[in-house]
N, C-alpha and C positions, 0 to 999 in steps of 0.2 A: 245631504248631508249622509256621508258615507258613516259604514259601518265602523269602522276603525274611529272614527271622529267622534260619533258617538259615544263608543266605550271610554275614549279619553275624557273627550266632556263630563259623560257618567262619573269617570270616577273623581275625576277633579270635586265635583259637586260633591259626594259622596263622604273625601275625604274630611271635607272639611264642614258638612254636618255633625259625623265621631268627633272632629276638635273641640268643637261648637259646643257641644254633650260636654266633652272632657272639660272644659274651660267655665264651664258653670254650675259642676255639679258638687255642689259645698257641703251637700246634706249630711251624709253618713260621718265626718270628719268631729261632730255634732259630741258624739259620742266622748271623746276627749277633752273637749272645751267644758263638759258638763262637768266633768270630776271635780275640775280645775274651779269650778263656779260652784263647786260644794266642798270644798276644799279652802282657797282661797277668800271667799267672797263669802262665805259660809251659809249660801242660798241653801232654801228647804229643795225637796225631790220634786217636789209640784212646779217651783219657781224656775228650777233648773230642766224640766220636763218640758213648760209649756212652750219657748219658742220651737222646741222642733215641731211638738204638734201642731203647728199654728203653720211652721213652713212647709210639713204635709200638705196639711189640706190647702192653702192658700197654693200650693204648686200643683194640686189636680186644679183648682180653679182659676190660675193664672195656662194651662194646657187649655184650659176647654177656651178663653176667652184667645188665646194666643193662638187656637185651630184658626176659630171663625173667622179671626182677620185676617190669616195669611191666605186663607180659602178664597178670600174677597182681593185683599191687596198686594199677593205676592208674599214671599216668605225673607227677604233679605234686610228690610226694615224691623220689620216683626223680631228677628233671631238678632238682629243688634241692640235693639232698646230694651231685651230680657238681657242679653248682658250688660250692660249699663244699669237696668236695675237691681240686678245681682251685685253686682260690684256695689251703688250707694247702699242697700241695705245693710252690706258688711260695713260700712266706714261709717254711716248712720252705728250701729251696736254699739261698733269702737267708741264713739263722741256720747254716747249713752251713759258709758261704763257701768257701776254699779248700782243699774237701775234695772231692777227685772221687765218693769213695766216696757221700759226704751226699749230694753232689747228684744222682748217679745214681741213688738211692732214692727223692730226694724227689720232682725234679723226673719225674724217671722214672717210677716208681712209683708212685705217689701222683696225680698229677697228670695219666701215664697213663691210669688206671683212673677219676678225676672224667670223663674229658672222653670215655670211652667212657661213661659214667654217663647224662651228658647227651646226647650222640647219640643214643643206643640208646632212648631215651624218647622225643623227639621226632618222629622220620621216620616211625616206626607211628602215633602222635598223628597228624599233622598228614593220614596218607594216609588215614583212617578217615574225614573228614570230605567229603569230595570224593567225585564220581562217579569209579570205575574208570577212564575214559576219557582222566581230566586224572592220572594216577600221574607218569606223567614228569615233565611241567611243576612237580603240585607239589612231587616228590621234588626237584626240580632246583630251585627255587625256596628248599625249608626245608639242602638240601647248599651252596645258593649263598651261603645266612651263613653256614654255616661254612670256604668260600675266603674268604670277602669279608672274615672277621678282620685277615687280614692287614692290608689296608689301614690298618686302626683301629688295632693293634700296633704296625707296623712303623715308623712315624715316632715311636712314644710309643716305645720301644726305643729306637730309634735315637736319642730325644733325652735316655732319661735315662743313657744309656749314654756319654753326652758330657756328661754333667755330672755326675753322681753316681757312684759306686762299682757295682760289679757284685753284690755282694750287697742296695744298696738298690734297684736295676731289679728284682732278684727279689722281694724284696718288697713293694712298692710295687705292682706288677702284681697280687701276690697278693691285695692287698686289695681291691683295684677289682675283679677277675674276683668274688671270695666275694659281695659286696655284689648287684653290679649282677647279676648268675645267679640269687643268691635272690630277688628282688624278681619279676623275667620269670618265674621255672619256677612261680609262684603260678599264672599263667594259662594254661597250660598241662597243658589236660582231655583225657577221652574224649570223646563223643560218647554223649547218653543212650540205654539201654535202645531199640532200637525206632528209633533214628533210621535213616532209608536220605535219601542225600544229593540232590539234584537234578540232574535230567538236563538238558548244556549242549544248548543251542539245535541244534550243529551235530556231533553225535552221531553221525549217518550218515559222516561225513569219520574217522571215528577210528580207528587201527590196533585197538584192543581198547572194545571195546565192551561185553564181556556182565562181569558180577559173578563175580570168580575163585572157584575151589571151595578150601576148606580144609584142611589137607594138616599135619600134626604132624611133628617131625624127625623120627620113626623111619619115615615112612610118606618123607620125601624123602633121604630117605640108602636108599632100594631105587633110586632114578631116576638112570637116568645122566647128563641133565641136569645135574641137581647137580654131579658133577666134573665135567663140563666146563667150567661155570660157575664154579665154584673153582678150577678151574687159569689158567682164561684171565682171571679176575678177577686172581691175584695174582702173573701176568707184565706185564700192563699198568699195573699200579696201580706195581710196580718201577719204571718209568722216570720217572715222574713223583716219585718219593719220592729216586730217585738224583738227577735233574737240581734239584728244588727244595733238596732238605737240600746244595747245594754250590752256589749260588747266587752268594754275594758271590766262593768261591776261583775258580770260573768266570769271574765278570767281573775278579779280580785278573790271572788268568794272562792271561786274551784282551784285554785291553786293555790293556795293559804297552806302552806306548811309542808306541799308538793313534793316529795323527794329532795325534800333540800332546797329548792330553786330559788335564788334568789328572784323575786318580781319586783321590777322595775316600774314603775304605776303607767308611766304616759309611753316608755319607752315598749315594751311586751303590747299595750294597745292601740300603736300606732301599726307595731307590726301585726296584727290580728287582722285591724281595718284594711291595712295595704291586704293581706292577703288572701281575706273575705271577697276582696275587690277583683282579685285576680282570677278568683275562682267563678265568681257572677259575673267577669267577662265573657269566660270562657263557657257556659251556661247559657248565657244569652246567645253565642254563635253558633256553638255545635248542636245546642234547643231551637235554634231556627233554621239547620242547613238539616240537621234530621226531621222535625216537621216537616220540611220541605220533600221528604222521600217516603216517611211511613205516617203523615197527616198528624194535624193538630191537636188532634184526642187522646191519641194513642201516646205520644209525647208527653201529652197534660199527664196524663193517667200514670205512665213510671216515673213522671215525678211530684208527682202526689204521695205516692205508697214510699216513693223512696224518705221524703221529708217525713212522713208519719214514723216509719223507723226508727228514723236518727233521734224525732222528737222523745221516742218511749226510752232510747237506749241516753239521754245526754246528761244524767244526773249523774252517768256511771264513766265521765272523762273526769276524770281528777288528776291527770297529768297532763303535763303541755302537746305530748303528740296526741293523745288522744279526741284532746281538746280541738286541736288542729284539722282532725278527721270532720271532728263536730260542725264544727262553722264552714270546710269546706263545702260538705255537703250542705248543708243552710244557703249559703252563697251559690253554689251549681244550681241547687232546685230553684233557689230564686232568680236565681237569671233568664232559666226554663219559664218559668210561669209571667215575668215581665216581656217576654218576647213571643209567648203565644197567641196573647190577646189582641195587641197589634196587628198582627196576622191575619187570625180569624175576620178581624172587622173590615179588615181590606177586601178579604174572602167575599164577605156577605155583603157588606156593603158598599162595596168598591172604592176610589179611589179622588172622585169626582168632590165632592165633599168630607171627606176622611179626612178634614181636619178637624171641623167641628163633630163629626161621630165619633171620633177615639176619644176628640177632649169630655165628650159628656160619658164614653166609657171607659174612661179614665178618671172620673171620679167614684168611680168604685175605689181606686185607690188613696183619694181624699180621706173615705167613710170609713179606708183600714187605716190611714196613720190618724184620724179623729181617734178609734175607738181602742187600737193596737197599745199604743203606750200607755193610755188611762190603765189597760187592763194589765195589764205588765205591770205598773206600778202600784195600784190597788192589791194582786197580788204578791207582789214580792213584800206589800207591808205587812201580812197576814203573818207568814213564819220566817219572813227576815234571809231569805232565800229565793231561789225560781223554780221550785220541785214543782211545786201546785199549776206554775207556766205551761211547762213542758207537759206535763196531762193534757190541758185545757188547750194547746197546740196540739198533740197529738189528736183528739177529740174531733178540732175541729176539721183535721185530712182526712178524718171518717165523712163527714158529711160534705166536705169538696168528692169525696169519690162517686158518694150518690147522686150528687148536681151533675158532675161532670160526667155520667150516664144517664143521665137525661137530657145534660146537653146532647150528646152525641143521638141521641132520639129526634132528638129536635131538627141538628141539622141534619140529619139524614131524609126527614121531608120534607125540610124547606130545599136543599139543595137539587129534591127532583122539582121542585116546584119551579131552580131556579134557569133548571134545564129545557121546562116548558117554556117559560119566558125567552131566552135564547132561540129557537124555536121556533117561535112566533115571529120575531124581528129577524130573523135569516128569511123567513117568508115573503115578510113585509118587505124585504131588497132583494 
Protein backbone atom coordinates (compact mmCIF):
# COMPACT_ATOMS: atom_id res chain seq x y z
CA UNK A 1 0.00 0.00 0.00
CA UNK A 2 1.53 3.32 -1.08
CA UNK A 3 1.79 6.32 1.23
CA UNK A 4 -0.80 8.21 -0.86
CA UNK A 5 -3.25 5.27 -0.67
CA UNK A 6 -2.69 4.96 3.07
CA UNK A 7 -3.48 8.63 3.58
CA UNK A 8 -6.57 8.47 1.35
CA UNK A 9 -7.96 5.44 3.19
CA UNK A 10 -7.10 6.95 6.57
CA UNK A 11 -8.93 10.17 5.70
CA UNK A 12 -12.04 8.30 4.54
CA UNK A 13 -12.17 6.38 7.82
CA UNK A 14 -11.45 9.51 9.86
CA UNK A 15 -14.28 11.36 8.10
CA UNK A 16 -16.66 8.45 8.78
CA UNK A 17 -15.66 8.38 12.45
CA UNK A 18 -16.23 12.12 12.81
CA UNK A 19 -19.62 11.93 11.06
CA UNK A 20 -20.70 8.88 13.09
CA UNK A 21 -20.07 10.80 16.30
CA UNK A 22 -21.85 13.81 14.79
CA UNK A 23 -24.92 11.71 13.98
CA UNK A 24 -25.40 9.99 17.37
CA UNK A 25 -24.56 12.76 19.85
CA UNK A 26 -27.94 13.83 21.08
CA UNK A 27 -26.96 14.45 24.72
CA UNK A 28 -26.80 18.19 25.13
CA UNK A 29 -30.09 19.11 23.48
CA UNK A 30 -31.64 17.71 26.66
CA UNK A 31 -31.30 21.20 28.12
CA UNK A 32 -33.93 22.36 25.60
CA UNK A 33 -36.21 19.36 26.09
CA UNK A 34 -35.94 19.67 29.86
CA UNK A 35 -37.39 23.21 29.80
CA UNK A 36 -40.42 21.96 27.86
CA UNK A 37 -40.92 18.97 30.19
CA UNK A 38 -41.03 21.35 33.14
CA UNK A 39 -43.42 23.82 31.48
CA UNK A 40 -45.66 21.68 29.23
CA UNK A 41 -45.84 18.43 31.20
CA UNK A 42 -45.26 19.93 34.68
CA UNK A 43 -42.51 17.46 35.51
CA UNK A 44 -40.52 18.07 38.67
CA UNK A 45 -36.83 19.04 38.32
CA UNK A 46 -35.90 15.57 39.57
CA UNK A 47 -38.06 13.84 36.95
CA UNK A 48 -36.71 16.08 34.18
CA UNK A 49 -33.12 15.55 35.32
CA UNK A 50 -33.23 11.74 35.65
CA UNK A 51 -33.07 10.89 31.90
CA UNK A 52 -29.98 13.09 31.48
CA UNK A 53 -28.28 11.49 34.48
CA UNK A 54 -29.08 8.01 33.17
CA UNK A 55 -27.97 8.76 29.62
CA UNK A 56 -24.56 9.88 30.87
CA UNK A 57 -24.11 6.80 33.05
CA UNK A 58 -25.21 4.36 30.35
CA UNK A 59 -23.23 6.26 27.73
CA UNK A 60 -20.10 5.47 29.74
CA UNK A 61 -21.26 1.87 30.22
CA UNK A 62 -21.93 1.53 26.49
CA UNK A 63 -18.46 2.91 25.69
CA UNK A 64 -16.96 0.19 27.90
CA UNK A 65 -19.01 -2.60 26.29
CA UNK A 66 -18.68 -1.22 22.77
CA UNK A 67 -14.95 -0.75 23.17
CA UNK A 68 -14.53 -4.36 24.22
CA UNK A 69 -16.68 -5.63 21.35
CA UNK A 70 -14.84 -3.60 18.72
CA UNK A 71 -11.48 -4.83 20.07
CA UNK A 72 -12.68 -8.38 19.41
CA UNK A 73 -14.95 -8.15 16.37
CA UNK A 74 -14.08 -4.87 14.64
CA UNK A 75 -15.84 -1.50 14.71
CA UNK A 76 -18.27 -1.46 11.78
CA UNK A 77 -21.21 -3.38 13.18
CA UNK A 78 -20.64 -2.13 16.71
CA UNK A 79 -20.94 1.44 15.39
CA UNK A 80 -24.02 0.53 13.30
CA UNK A 81 -25.68 -1.15 16.30
CA UNK A 82 -24.98 1.94 18.39
CA UNK A 83 -26.68 4.22 15.89
CA UNK A 84 -29.75 1.97 15.72
CA UNK A 85 -29.93 1.88 19.53
CA UNK A 86 -29.77 5.67 19.76
CA UNK A 87 -32.54 6.05 17.20
CA UNK A 88 -34.68 3.35 18.83
CA UNK A 89 -34.31 4.92 22.26
CA UNK A 90 -35.47 8.29 20.96
CA UNK A 91 -38.44 6.76 19.12
CA UNK A 92 -39.47 4.79 22.21
CA UNK A 93 -39.20 7.97 24.30
CA UNK A 94 -41.65 9.56 21.88
CA UNK A 95 -44.01 6.61 22.14
CA UNK A 96 -43.76 6.70 25.95
CA UNK A 97 -45.25 10.20 25.99
CA UNK A 98 -45.82 11.97 29.30
CA UNK A 99 -44.36 9.11 31.31
CA UNK A 100 -41.22 9.97 33.32
CA UNK A 101 -40.26 6.33 33.86
CA UNK A 102 -40.76 5.40 30.20
CA UNK A 103 -38.74 8.37 28.93
CA UNK A 104 -36.00 7.72 31.48
CA UNK A 105 -35.66 4.08 30.38
CA UNK A 106 -35.89 4.78 26.65
CA UNK A 107 -33.74 7.89 26.43
CA UNK A 108 -31.58 7.33 29.49
CA UNK A 109 -30.79 3.64 29.10
CA UNK A 110 -31.20 2.59 25.46
CA UNK A 111 -30.07 5.84 23.84
CA UNK A 112 -27.23 6.13 26.34
CA UNK A 113 -25.96 2.62 25.57
CA UNK A 114 -26.17 3.33 21.84
CA UNK A 115 -24.16 6.54 22.10
CA UNK A 116 -21.54 4.60 24.04
CA UNK A 117 -21.38 1.83 21.43
CA UNK A 118 -20.76 4.35 18.68
CA UNK A 119 -18.30 6.45 20.65
CA UNK A 120 -16.41 3.39 21.90
CA UNK A 121 -15.92 2.04 18.38
CA UNK A 122 -14.86 5.10 16.36
CA UNK A 123 -12.16 6.64 18.54
CA UNK A 124 -9.80 3.62 18.66
CA UNK A 125 -10.47 2.95 14.98
CA UNK A 126 -9.40 6.42 13.86
CA UNK A 127 -6.27 6.40 16.02
CA UNK A 128 -5.06 3.14 14.45
CA UNK A 129 -4.87 4.76 10.99
CA UNK A 130 -2.49 7.59 12.00
CA UNK A 131 1.00 7.99 13.44
CA UNK A 132 1.29 8.11 17.28
CA UNK A 133 2.59 11.70 17.09
CA UNK A 134 -0.86 12.78 15.83
CA UNK A 135 -2.85 11.06 18.57
CA UNK A 136 -3.99 14.32 20.18
CA UNK A 137 -5.06 15.95 16.90
CA UNK A 138 -6.87 12.87 15.53
CA UNK A 139 -8.59 12.22 18.86
CA UNK A 140 -9.61 15.88 18.99
CA UNK A 141 -11.08 15.72 15.49
CA UNK A 142 -13.10 12.57 16.21
CA UNK A 143 -14.32 13.94 19.52
CA UNK A 144 -14.93 17.29 17.83
CA UNK A 145 -17.59 15.59 15.71
CA UNK A 146 -19.20 14.51 18.96
CA UNK A 147 -19.22 18.08 20.29
CA UNK A 148 -20.27 19.69 17.02
CA UNK A 149 -23.46 17.61 16.94
CA UNK A 150 -25.24 20.16 19.10
CA UNK A 151 -24.79 22.76 16.37
CA UNK A 152 -26.86 20.48 14.16
CA UNK A 153 -29.33 19.15 16.70
CA UNK A 154 -30.01 22.26 18.80
CA UNK A 155 -31.77 24.25 16.03
CA UNK A 156 -33.50 21.10 14.74
CA UNK A 157 -34.74 20.24 18.23
CA UNK A 158 -35.69 23.85 18.95
CA UNK A 159 -37.63 24.03 15.67
CA UNK A 160 -39.43 20.74 16.35
CA UNK A 161 -40.35 21.76 19.91
CA UNK A 162 -41.74 25.07 18.61
CA UNK A 163 -43.81 23.46 15.86
CA UNK A 164 -44.89 20.08 17.17
CA UNK A 165 -45.30 18.03 20.34
CA UNK A 166 -42.55 16.71 22.58
CA UNK A 167 -43.51 13.16 21.55
CA UNK A 168 -43.14 13.94 17.85
CA UNK A 169 -39.83 15.70 18.51
CA UNK A 170 -38.39 12.56 20.11
CA UNK A 171 -39.73 10.30 17.36
CA UNK A 172 -38.55 12.47 14.46
CA UNK A 173 -35.06 12.76 15.91
CA UNK A 174 -34.94 8.98 16.39
CA UNK A 175 -35.83 8.15 12.80
CA UNK A 176 -33.21 10.55 11.43
CA UNK A 177 -30.43 9.33 13.74
CA UNK A 178 -31.07 5.64 13.00
CA UNK A 179 -31.00 6.05 9.22
CA UNK A 180 -28.01 8.39 8.93
CA UNK A 181 -25.78 6.67 11.48
CA UNK A 182 -26.34 3.18 10.02
CA UNK A 183 -25.15 4.35 6.58
CA UNK A 184 -22.09 6.16 7.94
CA UNK A 185 -21.08 3.17 10.09
CA UNK A 186 -20.40 1.08 6.98
CA UNK A 187 -17.22 3.14 6.39
CA UNK A 188 -15.84 2.68 9.92
CA UNK A 189 -13.21 -0.07 9.65
CA UNK A 190 -9.82 -1.02 11.09
CA UNK A 191 -6.63 -0.82 8.99
CA UNK A 192 -5.48 -4.06 7.34
CA UNK A 193 -3.12 -6.45 9.13
CA UNK A 194 0.47 -5.24 8.98
CA UNK A 195 -0.53 -1.62 8.30
CA UNK A 196 1.90 1.06 9.45
CA UNK A 197 0.92 4.72 9.40
CA UNK A 198 3.24 7.07 7.47
CA UNK A 199 5.48 9.32 9.56
CA UNK A 200 4.70 13.07 9.43
CA UNK A 201 7.35 15.48 8.17
CA UNK A 202 7.54 17.42 11.45
CA UNK A 203 7.99 14.34 13.65
CA UNK A 204 10.96 15.84 15.53
CA UNK A 205 8.74 18.62 16.92
CA UNK A 206 6.17 16.23 18.44
CA UNK A 207 5.82 15.61 22.18
CA UNK A 208 5.14 11.91 21.51
CA UNK A 209 7.20 10.31 18.75
CA UNK A 210 7.37 6.60 19.56
CA UNK A 211 4.69 3.96 19.14
CA UNK A 212 3.10 3.13 22.52
CA UNK A 213 3.58 -0.23 24.22
CA UNK A 214 0.44 -2.35 24.60
CA UNK A 215 -1.00 -3.26 28.00
CA UNK A 216 -4.26 -4.98 28.91
CA UNK A 217 -6.69 -3.75 31.55
CA UNK A 218 -5.19 -5.93 34.30
CA UNK A 219 -1.79 -4.37 33.77
CA UNK A 220 -3.40 -0.93 33.58
CA UNK A 221 -5.04 -1.45 36.98
CA UNK A 222 -1.62 -2.06 38.55
CA UNK A 223 -0.39 1.44 37.72
CA UNK A 224 -0.71 4.57 39.87
CA UNK A 225 -1.13 6.56 36.66
CA UNK A 226 -4.51 4.96 35.93
CA UNK A 227 -6.09 5.95 39.24
CA UNK A 228 -4.79 9.52 39.10
CA UNK A 229 -6.05 9.88 35.51
CA UNK A 230 -9.44 8.44 36.47
CA UNK A 231 -9.90 10.77 39.46
CA UNK A 232 -8.78 13.85 37.52
CA UNK A 233 -11.01 12.98 34.58
CA UNK A 234 -14.06 12.58 36.84
CA UNK A 235 -13.45 15.95 38.48
CA UNK A 236 -12.86 18.06 35.38
CA UNK A 237 -15.71 16.41 33.46
CA UNK A 238 -18.15 17.23 36.28
CA UNK A 239 -17.82 20.97 35.78
CA UNK A 240 -18.61 20.81 32.07
CA UNK A 241 -21.60 18.55 32.65
CA UNK A 242 -23.01 20.73 35.43
CA UNK A 243 -22.77 23.85 33.29
CA UNK A 244 -23.79 22.48 29.88
CA UNK A 245 -26.70 20.57 31.38
CA UNK A 246 -28.08 23.85 32.75
CA UNK A 247 -27.42 26.24 29.86
CA UNK A 248 -31.09 27.16 29.46
CA UNK A 249 -31.72 27.59 33.21
CA UNK A 250 -28.58 29.69 33.75
CA UNK A 251 -29.45 31.84 30.76
CA UNK A 252 -32.97 32.46 32.02
CA UNK A 253 -31.85 33.35 35.55
CA UNK A 254 -28.89 35.58 34.73
CA UNK A 255 -30.47 37.49 31.85
CA UNK A 256 -33.83 38.26 33.42
CA UNK A 257 -34.38 41.97 32.86
CA UNK A 258 -30.80 42.51 31.70
CA UNK A 259 -30.49 45.58 29.48
CA UNK A 260 -34.15 45.23 28.51
CA UNK A 261 -33.28 42.19 26.40
CA UNK A 262 -36.25 40.07 25.48
CA UNK A 263 -35.35 36.47 26.12
CA UNK A 264 -37.08 33.85 24.00
CA UNK A 265 -36.29 30.75 26.03
CA UNK A 266 -35.96 28.09 23.37
CA UNK A 267 -34.32 30.36 20.80
CA UNK A 268 -31.61 31.76 23.11
CA UNK A 269 -31.08 28.35 24.71
CA UNK A 270 -30.65 26.74 21.30
CA UNK A 271 -28.21 29.45 20.25
CA UNK A 272 -26.08 29.05 23.37
CA UNK A 273 -26.07 25.26 23.14
CA UNK A 274 -24.92 25.51 19.52
CA UNK A 275 -22.34 28.12 20.46
CA UNK A 276 -20.95 26.00 23.30
CA UNK A 277 -20.76 23.08 20.88
CA UNK A 278 -18.69 25.11 18.41
CA UNK A 279 -16.15 26.23 21.00
CA UNK A 280 -16.18 22.75 22.53
CA UNK A 281 -15.22 21.38 19.12
CA UNK A 282 -12.51 24.00 18.78
CA UNK A 283 -11.21 23.09 22.23
CA UNK A 284 -10.99 19.42 21.35
CA UNK A 285 -9.14 19.96 18.08
CA UNK A 286 -6.90 22.83 19.23
CA UNK A 287 -6.24 21.19 22.59
CA UNK A 288 -5.37 17.89 20.96
CA UNK A 289 -3.03 19.56 18.48
CA UNK A 290 -1.40 21.69 21.20
CA UNK A 291 -0.86 18.64 23.41
CA UNK A 292 0.96 16.89 20.57
CA UNK A 293 3.49 19.74 20.76
CA UNK A 294 3.75 20.89 24.40
CA UNK A 295 2.57 17.70 26.13
CA UNK A 296 -0.74 16.48 27.59
CA UNK A 297 -0.16 17.64 31.18
CA UNK A 298 0.86 21.19 30.26
CA UNK A 299 -2.23 21.52 28.07
CA UNK A 300 -4.44 20.05 30.80
CA UNK A 301 -3.12 22.44 33.45
CA UNK A 302 -3.74 25.49 31.24
CA UNK A 303 -7.36 24.43 30.73
CA UNK A 304 -7.96 23.70 34.42
CA UNK A 305 -6.66 27.11 35.52
CA UNK A 306 -8.81 28.86 32.88
CA UNK A 307 -11.90 26.94 33.98
CA UNK A 308 -11.27 27.72 37.64
CA UNK A 309 -11.02 31.45 36.94
CA UNK A 310 -14.16 31.28 34.79
CA UNK A 311 -16.16 29.62 37.57
CA UNK A 312 -15.06 32.26 40.09
CA UNK A 313 -16.34 35.00 37.75
CA UNK A 314 -19.45 33.32 36.35
CA UNK A 315 -21.93 34.93 38.75
CA UNK A 316 -20.91 38.32 37.34
CA UNK A 317 -21.96 37.45 33.78
CA UNK A 318 -25.29 39.27 33.86
CA UNK A 319 -25.64 40.30 30.23
CA UNK A 320 -25.63 38.33 27.00
CA UNK A 321 -22.09 39.23 25.79
CA UNK A 322 -20.52 38.27 29.13
CA UNK A 323 -22.57 35.09 29.31
CA UNK A 324 -21.39 34.15 25.81
CA UNK A 325 -17.78 34.61 26.95
CA UNK A 326 -18.41 32.51 30.05
CA UNK A 327 -19.97 29.65 28.14
CA UNK A 328 -17.25 29.92 25.51
CA UNK A 329 -14.65 29.20 28.18
CA UNK A 330 -16.76 26.39 29.62
CA UNK A 331 -17.02 24.73 26.21
CA UNK A 332 -13.39 25.37 25.25
CA UNK A 333 -11.95 23.91 28.46
CA UNK A 334 -14.42 21.01 28.50
CA UNK A 335 -13.31 20.16 24.97
CA UNK A 336 -9.65 20.13 26.05
CA UNK A 337 -10.45 17.89 29.03
CA UNK A 338 -12.28 15.35 26.89
CA UNK A 339 -9.38 15.16 24.44
CA UNK A 340 -6.51 14.81 26.92
CA UNK A 341 -7.61 11.57 28.56
CA UNK A 342 -8.15 9.53 25.38
CA UNK A 343 -4.70 10.63 24.20
CA UNK A 344 -3.09 9.89 27.58
CA UNK A 345 -4.69 6.45 27.66
CA UNK A 346 -3.25 5.65 24.24
CA UNK A 347 0.17 7.06 25.18
CA UNK A 348 0.41 4.99 28.33
CA UNK A 349 -1.38 1.73 27.53
CA UNK A 350 -1.27 1.37 23.72
CA UNK A 351 -3.84 0.82 20.98
CA UNK A 352 -4.17 -2.98 20.84
CA UNK A 353 -6.59 -3.04 23.80
CA UNK A 354 -7.48 0.62 23.57
CA UNK A 355 -11.23 0.14 23.13
CA UNK A 356 -11.66 -1.67 26.43
CA UNK A 357 -8.93 0.24 28.30
CA UNK A 358 -10.39 3.61 27.38
CA UNK A 359 -13.88 2.26 28.01
CA UNK A 360 -12.77 1.65 31.60
CA UNK A 361 -11.15 5.08 31.79
CA UNK A 362 -14.31 6.63 30.38
CA UNK A 363 -16.28 5.31 33.33
CA UNK A 364 -14.87 8.40 35.06
CA UNK A 365 -17.17 10.38 32.76
CA UNK A 366 -20.00 8.12 33.92
CA UNK A 367 -19.16 8.91 37.54
CA UNK A 368 -19.22 12.61 36.66
CA UNK A 369 -22.52 12.11 34.84
CA UNK A 370 -24.00 10.41 37.89
CA UNK A 371 -22.85 13.01 40.40
CA UNK A 372 -22.74 16.32 38.52
CA UNK A 373 -26.48 16.76 37.74
CA UNK A 374 -27.42 15.72 41.28
CA UNK A 375 -24.94 18.17 42.80
CA UNK A 376 -26.10 20.99 40.53
CA UNK A 377 -29.81 20.32 41.19
CA UNK A 378 -29.37 20.12 44.98
CA UNK A 379 -27.24 23.27 45.13
CA UNK A 380 -29.80 25.08 42.96
CA UNK A 381 -32.60 24.12 45.33
CA UNK A 382 -30.72 25.61 48.29
CA UNK A 383 -31.19 29.22 47.14
CA UNK A 384 -32.79 29.16 43.71
CA UNK A 385 -29.71 30.13 41.68
CA UNK A 386 -26.30 28.75 40.70
CA UNK A 387 -24.00 30.94 42.82
CA UNK A 388 -22.98 28.11 45.15
CA UNK A 389 -22.58 25.79 42.16
CA UNK A 390 -19.98 28.13 40.63
CA UNK A 391 -17.97 28.22 43.86
CA UNK A 392 -18.10 24.45 44.23
CA UNK A 393 -16.89 24.09 40.63
CA UNK A 394 -13.97 26.43 41.33
CA UNK A 395 -13.03 24.45 44.43
CA UNK A 396 -13.14 21.22 42.40
CA UNK A 397 -10.73 22.78 39.92
CA UNK A 398 -8.29 23.52 42.75
CA UNK A 399 -8.38 19.84 43.69
CA UNK A 400 -7.94 18.93 40.02
CA UNK A 401 -4.76 21.06 39.85
CA UNK A 402 -3.31 19.11 42.77
CA UNK A 403 -4.23 15.77 41.17
CA UNK A 404 -2.74 16.83 37.83
CA UNK A 405 0.58 17.73 39.49
CA UNK A 406 0.62 14.31 41.16
CA UNK A 407 -0.21 12.76 37.78
CA UNK A 408 2.73 14.59 36.18
CA UNK A 409 5.13 12.99 38.68
CA UNK A 410 3.61 9.56 38.14
CA UNK A 411 3.80 9.93 34.36
CA UNK A 412 7.45 11.00 34.50
CA UNK A 413 8.29 7.87 36.50
CA UNK A 414 6.22 5.62 34.25
CA UNK A 415 7.72 7.05 31.06
CA UNK A 416 11.18 6.07 32.33
CA UNK A 417 9.84 2.53 32.85
CA UNK A 418 8.37 2.48 29.34
CA UNK A 419 11.70 3.63 27.85
CA UNK A 420 13.43 0.76 29.66
CA UNK A 421 10.87 -1.73 28.32
CA UNK A 422 11.37 -0.43 24.77
CA UNK A 423 15.12 -0.82 25.15
CA UNK A 424 14.66 -4.41 26.32
CA UNK A 425 12.46 -5.20 23.33
CA UNK A 426 14.99 -3.70 20.92
CA UNK A 427 17.80 -5.76 22.49
CA UNK A 428 15.76 -8.94 22.07
CA UNK A 429 15.14 -8.10 18.40
